[in-house]
C-alpha positions as CSV (number, residue, x, y, z in Angstrom):
1,X,0.0,0.0,0.0
2,X,1.4,3.4,-1.0
3,X,1.9,5.9,1.8
4,X,0.3,9.3,1.7
5,X,2.9,12.0,1.2
6,X,2.9,14.9,3.7
7,X,1.6,18.3,2.7
8,X,4.6,20.3,1.6
9,X,2.7,23.2,0.0
10,X,4.1,25.9,2.3
11,X,5.3,28.6,-0.1
12,X,9.0,29.1,0.6
13,X,11.2,30.4,-2.2
14,X,14.7,29.1,-2.9
15,X,16.1,32.5,-1.9
16,X,14.3,32.3,1.5
17,X,15.5,28.7,1.9
18,X,19.1,29.7,1.2
19,X,18.9,32.6,3.7
20,X,17.6,30.2,6.4
21,X,20.4,27.7,5.7
22,X,22.9,30.5,5.8
23,X,21.7,31.3,9.4
24,X,21.3,27.7,10.5
25,X,24.8,26.5,9.6
26,X,26.8,29.0,11.8
27,X,24.2,28.5,14.6
28,X,24.7,24.7,14.5
29,X,28.5,25.1,14.3
30,X,28.6,27.5,17.3
31,X,26.4,25.4,19.5
32,X,28.0,22.1,18.6
33,X,31.6,23.4,19.0
34,X,31.0,25.1,22.3
35,X,28.9,22.1,23.6
36,X,31.7,19.6,22.7
37,X,34.3,21.8,24.4
38,X,32.1,22.3,27.4
39,X,31.6,18.6,27.8
40,X,35.4,18.0,27.5
41,X,36.1,20.8,30.0
42,X,33.5,19.3,32.4
43,X,35.2,15.9,32.2
44,X,38.6,17.3,32.9
45,X,37.4,19.3,35.8
46,X,35.6,16.3,37.3
47,X,38.7,14.1,36.8
48,X,40.8,16.7,38.6
49,X,38.3,17.1,41.5
50,X,37.1,13.5,42.0
51,X,39.7,11.3,40.3
52,X,36.8,9.1,39.1
53,X,36.7,7.0,35.9
54,X,33.1,8.2,35.4
55,X,34.2,11.8,34.8
56,X,34.0,11.5,31.0
57,X,30.9,9.2,31.0
58,X,28.4,10.9,33.3
59,X,26.6,12.7,30.4
60,X,26.4,9.4,28.5
61,X,24.4,8.0,31.4
62,X,22.2,11.0,32.1
63,X,21.2,11.8,28.5
64,X,19.6,8.4,27.5
65,X,17.7,8.2,30.8
66,X,16.3,11.7,30.5
67,X,15.4,11.0,26.8
68,X,13.5,7.9,27.8
69,X,11.6,9.6,30.7
70,X,10.7,12.7,28.7
71,X,9.9,10.9,25.4
72,X,6.1,11.3,25.7
73,X,5.9,15.0,26.8
74,X,8.6,16.2,24.4
75,X,7.1,14.4,21.4
76,X,3.7,15.8,22.2
77,X,5.0,19.3,23.0
78,X,6.7,19.7,19.6
79,X,3.6,18.5,17.7
80,X,1.3,20.8,19.7
81,X,2.9,24.3,19.9
82,X,4.6,26.6,17.4
83,X,8.2,25.5,17.0
84,X,9.8,28.9,17.4
85,X,8.0,29.4,20.7
86,X,9.2,26.1,22.0
87,X,12.8,26.8,20.9
88,X,12.6,30.3,22.6
89,X,11.5,28.7,25.9
90,X,14.0,25.9,25.7
91,X,17.0,28.2,25.0
92,X,15.9,30.6,27.7
93,X,15.8,27.8,30.3
94,X,19.2,26.5,29.2
95,X,20.7,30.0,29.5
96,X,19.3,30.6,32.9
97,X,20.5,27.1,34.0
98,X,24.0,27.9,32.8
99,X,24.1,31.2,34.7
100,X,22.9,29.4,37.9
101,X,25.4,26.6,37.3
102,X,28.2,29.2,36.9
103,X,27.2,30.9,40.1
104,X,26.9,27.7,42.2
105,X,29.6,25.3,41.0
106,X,32.4,26.8,43.1
107,X,30.2,26.5,46.3
108,X,30.8,22.8,46.2
109,X,34.1,20.8,46.5
110,X,35.3,17.4,45.5
111,X,32.6,14.8,44.8
112,X,29.9,17.3,46.1
113,X,30.4,19.1,42.7
114,X,28.3,16.2,41.2
115,X,25.2,17.8,42.8
116,X,25.1,21.0,40.6
117,X,26.6,19.1,37.7
118,X,23.9,16.4,37.6
119,X,21.2,18.9,38.0
120,X,22.5,21.0,35.2
121,X,23.1,18.0,32.9
122,X,19.4,16.9,33.4
123,X,18.2,20.4,32.3
124,X,20.8,20.4,29.5
125,X,19.7,17.0,28.2
126,X,16.0,18.1,28.2
127,X,16.8,21.3,26.4
128,X,19.1,19.6,23.8
129,X,16.5,16.9,23.2
130,X,13.8,19.5,22.7
131,X,16.0,21.6,20.4
132,X,17.2,18.8,18.2
133,X,13.7,17.2,17.8
134,X,12.1,20.6,17.3
135,X,14.5,21.6,14.5
136,X,13.9,18.3,12.8
137,X,10.1,18.7,13.0
138,X,10.4,22.3,11.8
139,X,12.4,21.6,8.6
140,X,9.4,22.2,6.3
141,X,8.8,25.6,8.0
142,X,12.4,26.7,7.3
143,X,13.2,25.5,3.8
144,X,11.3,24.2,0.8
145,X,11.3,20.5,-0.3
146,X,14.1,21.1,-2.8
147,X,16.5,22.3,0.0
148,X,15.8,19.7,2.7
149,X,18.9,17.6,1.8
150,X,21.1,20.7,1.6
151,X,19.9,21.8,5.1
152,X,20.5,18.4,6.6
153,X,23.9,18.0,5.0
154,X,25.2,21.5,6.0
155,X,23.9,20.9,9.6
156,X,25.9,17.7,9.7
157,X,28.9,19.4,8.1
158,X,28.9,22.0,11.0
159,X,28.7,19.2,13.6
160,X,31.6,17.3,11.9
161,X,33.8,20.4,11.6
162,X,33.2,21.1,15.3
163,X,34.3,17.5,16.1
164,X,37.6,18.1,14.3
165,X,38.3,21.4,16.0
166,X,37.0,20.8,19.5
167,X,39.7,18.4,20.9
168,X,42.6,20.8,20.2
169,X,40.7,23.9,21.2
170,X,39.3,22.2,24.3
171,X,42.8,21.3,25.6
172,X,44.2,24.8,24.8
173,X,41.3,26.7,26.4
174,X,41.2,24.5,29.5
175,X,44.9,25.2,30.1
176,X,44.3,28.9,29.4
177,X,41.0,29.8,31.1
178,X,40.1,26.8,33.2
179,X,36.6,25.4,33.6
180,X,35.1,28.8,34.6
181,X,36.1,30.1,31.2
182,X,34.3,27.1,29.6
183,X,31.1,28.0,31.4
184,X,31.3,31.6,30.3
185,X,32.0,30.6,26.7
186,X,29.0,28.2,26.7
187,X,26.7,31.0,28.0
188,X,28.0,33.4,25.2
189,X,27.6,30.6,22.5
190,X,24.0,29.8,23.7
191,X,23.1,33.5,23.5
192,X,24.6,33.7,20.0
193,X,22.6,30.7,18.8
194,X,19.5,32.0,20.5
195,X,19.9,35.3,18.7
196,X,20.4,33.7,15.3
197,X,17.3,31.5,15.9
198,X,15.2,34.6,16.7
199,X,16.1,36.1,13.2
200,X,14.9,32.9,11.4
201,X,11.4,32.9,9.9
202,X,9.2,29.8,10.6
203,X,6.6,29.5,7.8
204,X,3.5,27.9,9.3
205,X,0.9,26.2,7.1
206,X,-2.2,28.2,6.2
207,X,-4.3,25.6,8.2
208,X,-2.1,26.0,11.2
209,X,-2.0,22.8,13.3
210,X,-1.1,24.9,16.4
211,X,-4.1,27.2,16.2
212,X,-6.1,25.4,18.9
213,X,-3.3,24.2,21.1
214,X,-3.9,26.6,23.9
215,X,-7.5,25.5,24.3
216,X,-6.8,21.8,24.7
217,X,-6.7,20.6,28.3
218,X,-3.5,18.8,29.1
219,X,-3.9,15.6,31.2
220,X,-1.8,12.5,31.6
221,X,-4.5,10.5,29.7
222,X,-4.5,13.0,26.8
223,X,-0.7,13.1,26.7
224,X,-0.5,9.3,26.3
225,X,-3.4,9.2,23.9
226,X,-1.8,11.8,21.7
227,X,1.6,10.0,21.8
228,X,-0.1,6.7,21.1
229,X,-1.5,8.0,17.9
230,X,2.1,8.7,16.8
231,X,3.1,5.1,17.7
232,X,0.1,3.8,15.7
233,X,1.4,5.7,12.7
234,X,4.8,4.2,13.1
235,X,3.4,0.7,13.4
236,X,1.5,1.3,10.1
237,X,4.8,2.1,8.4
238,X,6.7,-1.1,7.6
239,X,9.7,0.9,6.4
240,X,10.1,2.6,9.8
241,X,9.7,-0.7,11.7
242,X,12.4,-2.3,9.5
243,X,14.7,0.7,10.0
244,X,14.2,0.5,13.8
245,X,15.2,-3.2,13.7
246,X,18.3,-2.3,11.8
247,X,19.3,0.8,13.7
248,X,18.9,-0.6,17.2
249,X,21.2,-3.6,16.5
250,X,23.6,-1.3,14.6
251,X,23.8,1.2,17.5
252,X,24.2,-1.6,20.0
253,X,27.1,-3.3,18.2
254,X,28.7,0.0,17.2
255,X,29.3,0.8,20.9
256,X,32.0,-1.8,20.6
257,X,33.9,0.6,18.3
258,X,33.5,3.7,20.5
259,X,34.4,1.7,23.7
260,X,37.0,-0.6,22.1
261,X,39.3,1.7,20.1
262,X,40.8,3.6,23.0
263,X,40.9,0.5,25.2
264,X,42.5,-1.7,22.5
265,X,45.1,0.8,21.4
266,X,46.1,2.1,24.9
267,X,45.7,-0.9,27.2
268,X,46.2,-3.9,24.8
269,X,48.5,-2.6,22.1
270,X,50.3,0.0,24.3
271,X,50.4,2.7,21.6
272,X,49.8,5.7,23.8
273,X,47.3,8.4,23.3
274,X,48.5,9.7,19.9
275,X,46.9,7.0,17.6
276,X,43.6,7.4,19.4
277,X,43.5,11.1,18.5
278,X,44.5,10.3,14.9
279,X,41.6,7.8,14.6
280,X,39.1,10.3,16.0
281,X,40.3,12.9,13.6
282,X,40.0,10.5,10.7
283,X,36.4,9.8,11.7
284,X,35.5,13.5,12.0
285,X,37.0,14.1,8.5
286,X,35.0,11.2,7.0
287,X,31.8,12.7,8.5
288,X,32.7,16.1,7.1
289,X,33.4,14.8,3.6
290,X,30.2,12.7,3.6
291,X,28.0,15.6,4.6
292,X,29.7,18.0,2.2
293,X,29.2,15.5,-0.7
294,X,25.5,15.4,-0.1
295,X,25.4,19.2,0.1
296,X,26.9,19.4,-3.4
297,X,24.8,16.6,-4.9
298,X,21.3,17.4,-6.2
299,X,18.4,15.9,-4.2
300,X,17.1,12.7,-5.8
301,X,14.1,12.2,-3.5
302,X,13.2,8.6,-3.0
303,X,14.8,7.3,-6.2
304,X,17.1,4.3,-5.6
305,X,16.4,4.5,-1.9
306,X,17.2,0.9,-1.2
307,X,20.7,1.3,-2.6
308,X,21.2,4.6,-0.8
309,X,20.4,2.9,2.5
310,X,21.9,-0.5,2.2
311,X,25.3,0.3,0.5
312,X,26.4,2.6,3.4
313,X,25.3,-0.1,5.9
314,X,27.3,-2.8,4.1
315,X,30.3,-0.5,4.0
316,X,30.0,0.2,7.7
317,X,29.8,-3.5,8.6
318,X,32.9,-4.3,6.5
319,X,34.9,-1.5,8.0
320,X,34.2,-2.6,11.6
321,X,35.5,-6.1,10.5
322,X,38.6,-4.5,8.9
323,X,39.3,-2.5,12.0
324,X,39.3,-5.7,14.0
325,X,41.6,-7.3,11.5
326,X,44.0,-4.3,11.8
327,X,44.2,-4.6,15.5
328,X,44.9,-8.3,15.3
329,X,47.9,-7.8,13.1
330,X,51.3,-6.6,14.2
331,X,51.8,-2.9,13.4
332,X,53.7,0.0,14.7
333,X,51.8,2.8,16.5
334,X,52.2,4.8,13.2
335,X,50.7,1.9,11.2
336,X,47.8,1.6,13.5
337,X,47.2,5.4,13.4
338,X,47.4,5.7,9.6
339,X,45.5,2.6,8.6
340,X,43.0,3.0,11.4
341,X,42.2,6.6,10.6
342,X,41.6,5.6,6.9
343,X,39.2,2.8,8.0
344,X,37.5,5.1,10.5
345,X,37.2,7.8,7.8
346,X,35.4,5.4,5.4
347,X,33.2,4.1,8.3
348,X,32.2,7.7,9.3
349,X,31.6,8.7,5.7
350,X,29.2,5.8,5.2
351,X,27.5,6.5,8.6
352,X,26.8,10.1,7.8
353,X,25.4,9.2,4.3
354,X,23.1,6.7,5.9
355,X,21.9,9.2,8.6
356,X,21.2,12.1,6.3
357,X,19.5,9.9,3.7
358,X,17.1,8.5,6.3
359,X,16.5,12.0,7.9
360,X,15.6,13.3,4.4
361,X,13.3,10.3,3.8
362,X,11.5,11.0,7.1
363,X,11.0,14.6,6.2
364,X,9.6,13.7,2.8
365,X,7.2,11.0,4.0
366,X,6.0,11.7,7.5
367,X,3.2,14.3,8.0
368,X,4.5,17.4,9.7
369,X,2.0,17.1,12.5
370,X,3.5,13.8,13.5
371,X,7.2,14.5,12.9
372,X,7.9,15.5,16.5
373,X,6.6,12.3,18.0
374,X,8.2,10.1,15.3
375,X,11.7,11.8,15.5
376,X,11.6,11.8,19.4
377,X,10.7,8.1,19.4
378,X,13.4,7.1,16.9
379,X,16.0,9.2,18.7
380,X,15.1,7.8,22.1
381,X,15.0,4.1,20.9
382,X,18.5,4.4,19.4
383,X,20.1,6.3,22.3
384,X,18.6,4.1,25.0
385,X,20.3,0.9,23.7
386,X,23.8,2.5,23.9
387,X,24.3,2.4,27.7
388,X,23.5,-1.3,27.6
389,X,26.0,-1.8,24.8
390,X,28.6,0.3,26.7
391,X,28.2,-1.8,29.9
392,X,28.3,-5.1,28.0
393,X,31.3,-4.3,25.8
394,X,33.2,-2.8,28.7
395,X,33.0,-6.1,30.4
396,X,33.8,-8.1,27.3
397,X,36.9,-6.0,26.4
398,X,38.2,-6.2,30.0
399,X,37.8,-10.0,30.0
400,X,39.9,-10.6,26.8
401,X,43.3,-9.8,25.5
402,X,42.2,-9.9,21.9
403,X,40.0,-6.8,21.5
404,X,40.4,-6.9,17.7
405,X,38.7,-10.3,17.7
406,X,35.6,-8.7,19.3
407,X,35.4,-6.2,16.5
408,X,35.8,-8.9,13.9
409,X,32.9,-10.9,15.4
410,X,30.8,-7.8,15.6
411,X,31.5,-7.0,11.9
412,X,30.5,-10.5,10.9
413,X,27.3,-10.4,13.1
414,X,26.3,-7.0,11.6
415,X,27.0,-8.2,8.1
416,X,24.8,-11.3,8.6
417,X,22.0,-9.3,10.2
418,X,22.1,-6.8,7.4
419,X,21.8,-9.6,4.8
420,X,18.8,-11.0,6.6
421,X,17.1,-7.6,6.4
422,X,17.8,-7.1,2.6
423,X,14.6,-8.6,1.3
424,X,12.2,-7.2,4.0
425,X,13.7,-3.7,3.5
426,X,13.4,-3.9,-0.3
427,X,9.8,-5.1,0.0
428,X,9.0,-2.3,2.5
429,X,10.4,0.4,0.2
430,X,8.4,-0.9,-2.8
431,X,5.2,-1.2,-0.8
432,X,5.4,2.4,0.4
433,X,6.2,4.0,-3.0
434,X,3.7,6.7,-3.8
């Protein structure tokens, strides 16, 4: 059965779309760069104060939990009220939270610093979740259908570029201004992104879906009923269900790469920190090149969607396997760094192509009034599996001296799982063609 395409008839010219993209790209770069450096500075400060191994992982624990707990209200909120109003409230709350955090952090010492840090990270996770989901749901209000891929690609390019620059800038700034400087920088960056957002025009549909939002009583029953309608829509979309089956396993097994690379190189192969940084840089460059490529290529809509989804997945599977083979062979630190960064670059290139392709597909096929709930659900499902994978693969890597073999097995498992889903995915795509 063919799916009904969302109404994309909002009149936004190419010039207006280009202007919105011109504003969105620097806003995303500023917020992403400052956010990554702030997280890095927070980890260093906690490590200095508490000497705890959890210093760099506390945000990875809090964010998925907050996302899961807030899934229903955030999804409903974004599909109920005007997106610019939601973003204004979210960024205002985050700015105030940053100011209170800056004023209170030095009132605590040692492990007691975790009190204001955890409280701020909860607010930050809620705000980030709202902002990311809201921008995804508001894509049709910012650009026309022809520029969706360009907006998604440039947004990813900004994030990738910030990933390349943030480690070096983070180390330098932490040595120069300390953690207090990071907090001030984050406040300034948040205000800058806030200001850019206020200048952007959100084009609402003539039959505004938000018109009667203030008159609807909000109860727990109505919250769950409204969210349940979004889940019913997702259940009716075979393509979305197949994608969830693929992405959950992919994210679960991919945590072996993020956990395994630093552990294998530093603790098992004794290469030091240098190759780890080189592999991270290679990954960031691959993401940047992939997003820039999609920026330059003309949008092709849903043509050859099966190939555009499955080829990146197969490349990703094979690169995880090759990474394991590399770590099982005898190399110098330089060899691990050069070959590893090349493999990670290809892996990240494929990953960003896959992510952007699916994001654009959702924007083109999901009704705007449901996008908030759909995006919030998909994001939460994918992120919630990662803490489980992190815990499991931490135990696995610590119980073996052959970390490369773990990656080889993961690559083989992913490849086999992908092959099993080839036919169902192809059938789902064909059944939903308009």
